[in-house]
N, C-alpha and C positions, 0 to 999 in steps of 0.2 A: 373191680368189673369183671376181671377175668375169674375170680373165685366164683362169682355168683353163677357164672354159666358152667360150673363143673369143671374147669381148665385144672389139669394137674401136671406139674413138670415130670417128665420120664423120670424115674429112679426118687421121686419123692417116696415120703415114709406114707405107706396105706394104713398103717397100724396107729395113725395119730388119734386121738380121743376126742369124741366129741365134746363140744363147748356145754351141753347140757348136763355132761357127766362129769366134767371138770372141777376141780376144786380151786375156789379164788384164792388168789395171792395177792398181796398189795407190795410192789416193788417200790422202793424211796432210794434215791440218791444217784440215780441215772437221769441223764438227760434223754427224753421220748425218743430223740433223733439221731442219737450215736449209733456207730456200727455195734458196739457192744450190745447196746438195748434192742437192737432189732433181732441178733442173733440168741439173747436170751429169752425173748419172747417167744421166739419159735421152738427153742428148745423147752421151753417151760410147758407149752402146747404137747409138746412130744412125750412129756411126762407125765401128762394130764392135770395140770396145772396151769389155771387162765388168770392174767393180770386182772386186776377189777381195783376201782376205787377205794372200796370197803370190803376188808375181808378179816377174818380171823387170825390169819396167817401174815406175816409181814416179813419181806425181806428187805434188810438193809445193806447196800452196796456201797463199797467203797471206790476210788476211780481205778481202773486197769493202769497197772505200771508195767511199763516194761526196761527191760535191762540189757545189755551187752557184756559179755566176756570174751576175750580172745582166746583161743585154743591153741592155733601155733602160729608161729612167726615165720616167713618164707627167706629166702636166701637174701633178698633185699632189704630184710629187716621190715620189712611190711606185714600186715596182718593177712593171713594166709585164709583162716576161716575160723569163724567164731560162732557163739551161741547166742540166740534172742531168747531170752527167758519172759513169759508174761505171767502177771500175778494179780489177782484179786481177792481183796480180801470183805467178809460178809458176816452178817449177823442175822439170825433168825430168830422172831418174836412171836408167841403166840399169845393171843386175846385171852385172857382169864374168865371161863366160863364156867360159872357155880354149877351148871349142869353136867361138866365134865368131870370124868375121872382125872384126866390129866391134870398133874401139878404144873401151873404155869413157870415157876421158877425151876422145874427139873426140864420142862419143854425147851425152855429159852435159850440161847446161846449168853453166857455170860459176857464171852471174849469175842473179838474177832476171831473168825475161821480163815484159813487160808487155803486158795486152790491156785496150784501152779502148772505150768505146760512150757515146754522150752523145744527148740529147734535148731539143727545145726546150718549153718550156711559157708558156703566158699564164697571168698572175696577176690575179686579179679581186678587188681589197680590199673589195668588197661582199658577196664570200662567200667568206672565207679557210678554211672548214671544208670547202669543195668544193675549193678548190685543194689543199688537204692530202692528200685522197682523190685527186686527180688526181695527185698528187708520188707517193703510195703505189703507185698502179696502173703509173707510170712505171718505178718501182723495179723492180718485179715484171717487167716488159718488160725493163728493161735485166739483169737477173738471167738471163733465158732468153737475150738476145744474148749477153752475155759467157761463159756457158756454151756456148753454140753454136759461137762463135768458138774458146774454150779448146779443147772437142772435137777441132773439125777442124784446129786448129794442130797437135795432138799426133797425130793420125790421119795428116797430112802429113809429119809429122818420121819416124814410125814406118814409113810408107811408103819414104821417100826412103831409112833405114837398112837396109831390106831388101832393095832392088834394089842 
């Protein structure tokens, strides 16, 4: 309802591509209600790609994986800071179009591709709940970063194949 009236958040991207000029892409493997799916949809729109049920381009996404690595240990032999890493595996498939000069096998990804992002966090053993809340915020930021990187990589791949 807000978008219909022309409302736009301050600082939002004004160079977003219109839905009429965007390239359709089918996204498979994500729950439509997940945080990553929402972030990816926004990032794809920003790159000129619009999610559609039917499209010549299919993006297959595996679940986002998070891991934690201890970086340093404090005097009390407790974790002082750690690194949270996010990883998403994907595959890009192009429909074989007899009119197209692009070879489907050359254009499609035969194997999973990987995009990663990470962020360092300090751990406060005196406030473990605050540390957990900070980790949750970090995971949300990593969802945004992974979605942005994935959308950009897909857009660059499509542009390369068009030229």
